[in-house]
C-alpha positions as semicolon CSV with decimal commas, in nm:
position;residue;x (nm);y (nm);z (nm)
1;X;-1,360;6,009;3,577
2;X;-1,581;5,873;3,300
3;X;-1,294;5,895;3,053
4;X;-1,073;5,688;3,283
5;X;-1,345;5,426;3,326
6;X;-1,399;5,408;2,949
7;X;-1,026;5,363;2,896
8;X;-1,007;5,089;3,157
9;X;-1,304;4,913;2,996
10;X;-1,138;4,928;2,657
11;X;-0,817;4,788;2,802
12;X;-1,008;4,505;2,967
13;X;-1,187;4,421;2,641
14;X;-0,862;4,429;2,446
15;X;-0,698;4,203;2,703
16;X;-0,987;3,959;2,691
17;X;-0,976;3,953;2,310
18;X;-0,604;3,892;2,308
19;X;-0,644;3,615;2,565
20;X;-0,915;3,449;2,356
21;X;-0,702;3,474;2,041
22;X;-0,405;3,327;2,225
23;X;-0,611;3,039;2,359
24;X;-0,753;2,973;2,012
25;X;-0,403;2,972;1,864
26;X;-0,278;2,732;2,130
27;X;-0,579;2,505;2,068
28;X;-0,528;2,517;1,691
29;X;-0,153;2,448;1,711
30;X;-0,186;2,167;1,963
31;X;0,025;1,867;1,858
32;X;-0,249;1,606;1,820
33;X;-0,476;1,838;1,622
34;X;-0,196;1,935;1,386
35;X;-0,111;1,571;1,324
36;X;-0,474;1,478;1,263
37;X;-0,509;1,766;1,016
38;X;-0,198;1,644;0,836
39;X;-0,345;1,292;0,819
40;X;-0,671;1,427;0,681
41;X;-0,486;1,630;0,419
42;X;-0,261;1,356;0,281
43;X;-0,516;1,073;0,307
44;X;-0,786;1,272;0,130
45;X;-1,033;1,225;0,414
46;X;-1,074;1,145;0,780
47;X;-0,840;0,871;0,902
48;X;-1,009;0,555;1,029
49;X;-0,732;0,494;1,284
50;X;-0,446;0,711;1,408
51;X;-0,157;0,631;1,642
52;X;0,037;0,929;1,781
53;X;0,376;0,944;1,949
54;X;0,295;1,228;2,188
55;X;0,577;1,469;2,248
56;X;0,767;1,343;1,945
57;X;0,555;1,503;1,671
58;X;0,503;1,170;1,492
59;X;0,191;0,983;1,388
60;X;0,059;0,715;1,152
61;X;-0,292;0,696;1,008
62;X;-0,498;0,447;0,807
63;X;-0,776;0,516;0,559
64;X;-0,941;0,191;0,454
65;X;-1,169;0,360;0,202
66;X;-0,880;0,486;-0,011
67;X;-0,656;0,191;0,086
68;X;-0,365;0,406;0,202
69;X;-0,136;0,453;0,503
70;X;0,027;0,784;0,595
71;X;0,311;0,860;0,833
72;X;0,397;1,208;0,958
73;X;0,676;1,364;1,158
74;X;0,780;1,713;1,261
75;X;0,419;1,765;1,381
76;X;0,279;1,705;1,033
77;X;0,524;1,921;0,839
78;X;0,654;1,610;0,660
79;X;0,437;1,320;0,546
80;X;0,468;1,003;0,341
81;X;0,182;0,806;0,193
82;X;0,193;0,432;0,119
83;X;-0,056;0,194;-0,035
84;X;-0,205;-0,025;0,233
85;X;-0,075;-0,336;0,056
86;X;0,279;-0,200;0,103
87;X;0,247;-0,257;0,478
88;X;0,466;-0,556;0,560
89;X;0,391;-0,562;0,930
90;X;0,461;-0,410;1,269
91;X;0,697;-0,476;1,559
92;X;0,689;-0,393;1,928
93;X;1,034;-0,295;2,053
94;X;1,091;-0,270;2,428
95;X;1,430;-0,141;2,544
96;X;1,584;-0,220;2,205
97;X;1,450;-0,579;2,185
98;X;1,169;-0,700;1,958
99;X;0,918;-0,855;2,198
100;X;0,627;-0,905;1,956
101;X;0,568;-0,880;1,584
102;X;0,313;-0,935;1,311
103;X;0,466;-0,968;0,965
104;X;0,324;-1,073;0,630
105;X;0,354;-1,445;0,546
106;X;0,482;-1,520;0,897
107;X;0,302;-1,646;1,208
108;X;0,244;-1,375;1,463
109;X;0,489;-1,357;1,751
110;X;0,265;-1,276;2,044
111;X;0,369;-1,076;2,348
112;X;0,456;-1,305;2,636
113;X;0,424;-1,055;2,919
114;X;0,377;-0,683;2,965
115;X;0,687;-0,505;3,086
116;X;0,606;-0,275;3,373
117;X;0,948;-0,113;3,421
118;X;1,050;-0,056;3,061
119;X;1,256;0,249;2,976
120;X;1,148;0,275;2,612
121;X;0,853;0,141;2,413
122;X;0,857;0,178;2,034
123;X;0,605;0,072;1,770
124;X;0,781;0,009;1,438
125;X;0,586;-0,009;1,112
126;X;0,756;-0,195;0,826
127;X;0,682;-0,112;0,462
128;X;0,777;-0,263;0,129
129;X;0,968;0,046;0,019
130;X;1,337;0,077;-0,066
131;X;1,387;0,441;0,032
132;X;1,170;0,447;0,347
133;X;1,132;0,087;0,469
134;X;1,021;0,158;0,826
135;X;0,875;0,419;1,058
136;X;0,920;0,427;1,435
137;X;0,677;0,572;1,689
138;X;0,815;0,618;2,037
139;X;0,516;0,564;2,262
140;X;0,706;0,578;2,592
141;X;1,042;0,698;2,715
142;X;1,144;0,720;3,078
143;X;1,329;1,049;3,036
144;X;1,127;1,244;3,290
145;X;0,948;1,453;3,026
146;X;0,572;1,471;3,067
147;X;0,393;1,422;2,735
148;X;0,037;1,548;2,725
149;X;-0,205;1,289;2,591
150;X;0,044;1,003;2,591
151;X;0,027;0,683;2,799
152;X;0,085;0,736;3,168
153;X;0,302;0,427;3,223
154;X;0,520;0,192;3,022
155;X;0,267;-0,088;3,070
156;X;-0,007;0,118;2,909
157;X;0,226;0,205;2,622
158;X;0,294;-0,165;2,565
159;X;-0,079;-0,239;2,571
160;X;-0,143;0,031;2,312
161;X;0,134;-0,101;2,087
162;X;0,003;-0,455;2,125
163;X;-0,341;-0,342;2,009
164;X;-0,180;-0,190;1,701
165;X;-0,004;-0,520;1,634
166;X;-0,341;-0,693;1,634
167;X;-0,477;-0,427;1,399
168;X;-0,182;-0,468;1,162
169;X;-0,231;-0,845;1,165
170;X;-0,599;-0,803;1,075
171;X;-0,505;-0,573;0,785
172;X;-0,247;-0,820;0,654
173;X;-0,488;-1,113;0,687
174;X;-0,762;-0,925;0,503
175;X;-0,535;-0,834;0,212
176;X;-0,390;-1,186;0,196
177;X;-0,743;-1,324;0,161
178;X;-0,812;-1,067;-0,109
179;X;-0,498;-1,168;-0,304
180;X;-0,570;-1,542;-0,272
181;X;-0,938;-1,518;-0,354
182;X;-1,105;-1,741;-0,616
183;X;-1,027;-1,674;-0,977
184;X;-1,288;-1,470;-1,161
185;X;-1,543;-1,677;-1,351
186;X;-1,536;-1,610;-1,721
187;X;-1,869;-1,584;-1,901
188;X;-1,949;-1,873;-2,139
189;X;-1,848;-1,810;-2,495
190;X;-2,058;-1,908;-2,797
191;X;-1,905;-2,167;-3,033
192;X;-1,771;-2,034;-3,363
193;X;-2,012;-2,047;-3,663
194;X;-1,976;-2,349;-3,897
195;X;-1,769;-2,308;-4,212
196;X;-1,973;-2,328;-4,539
197;X;-1,904;-2,639;-4,749
198;X;-1,764;-2,437;-5,037
199;X;-1,508;-2,275;-4,805
200;X;-1,396;-2,594;-4,632
201;X;-1,043;-2,707;-4,730
202;X;-1,005;-3,034;-4,922
203;X;-0,845;-3,301;-4,710
204;X;-0,732;-3,516;-5,003
205;X;-0,635;-3,382;-5,344
206;X;-0,580;-3,590;-5,656
207;X;-0,211;-3,604;-5,746
208;X;-0,116;-3,434;-6,065
209;X;0,000;-3,669;-6,345
210;X;0,374;-3,709;-6,370
211;X;0,552;-3,569;-6,673
212;X;0,619;-3,815;-6,952
213;X;0,983;-3,928;-6,986
214;X;1,183;-3,742;-7,246
215;X;1,221;-4,051;-7,465
216;X;0,840;-4,086;-7,498
217;X;0,782;-3,731;-7,609
218;X;0,672;-3,701;-7,975
219;X;0,897;-3,523;-8,219
220;X;1,217;-3,606;-8,035
221;X;1,527;-3,474;-8,220
222;X;1,730;-3,785;-8,136
223;X;1,484;-4,015;-8,313
224;X;1,495;-3,797;-8,621
225;X;1,874;-3,821;-8,631
226;X;1,869;-4,200;-8,608
227;X;1,612;-4,218;-8,888
228;X;1,831;-4,008;-9,116
229;X;2,128;-4,237;-9,052
230;X;1,922;-4,540;-9,134
231;X;1,805;-4,379;-9,455
232;X;2,160;-4,304;-9,550
């Protein structure tokens, strides 16, 4: 009987250990944690702000210390990193229509009203990059699929996207002020040392005397010829 009890106890312990390992694996492989780990890896530190498209395996993160933006899809298996000054702006797309936007060098197009019965809410980030100019985060889709951690309604998804528009506008305004800041003040420079008198160039030089005409030169051969003719 004792052997059977010992065996049952061992089976119970093994089952509990396997359950704990399974729970730990599920916790570790949870979508949001995987995306945050990917953001931390590619940004070189903890992200200051992260937006996640729950159930779609996509996310975007900002690190203001390093001045970089990262986007990830396939639950962090693929990532791209941009400089923060490559962010052109962001757009809020509701049911295929741009309802609000904040773009560089353009006035912000504010959201007029919050759609309560939207079928799809997308936050689109625009970058100054030829190969990958934009990145879309689907925050809401009325497809009947429950996404853990995501917004409960379309209105809440629109509110979240609108907050990210305000954040993108603040980032663009800050970097525009940095680019248009005052010019750096140059330190005063000492005047050059005076040139010694002996090294100063002469402004006026005496002209050299012109050569005497050939007929005034002494010992001219022509004069000697004429003298010989006269003597003859």
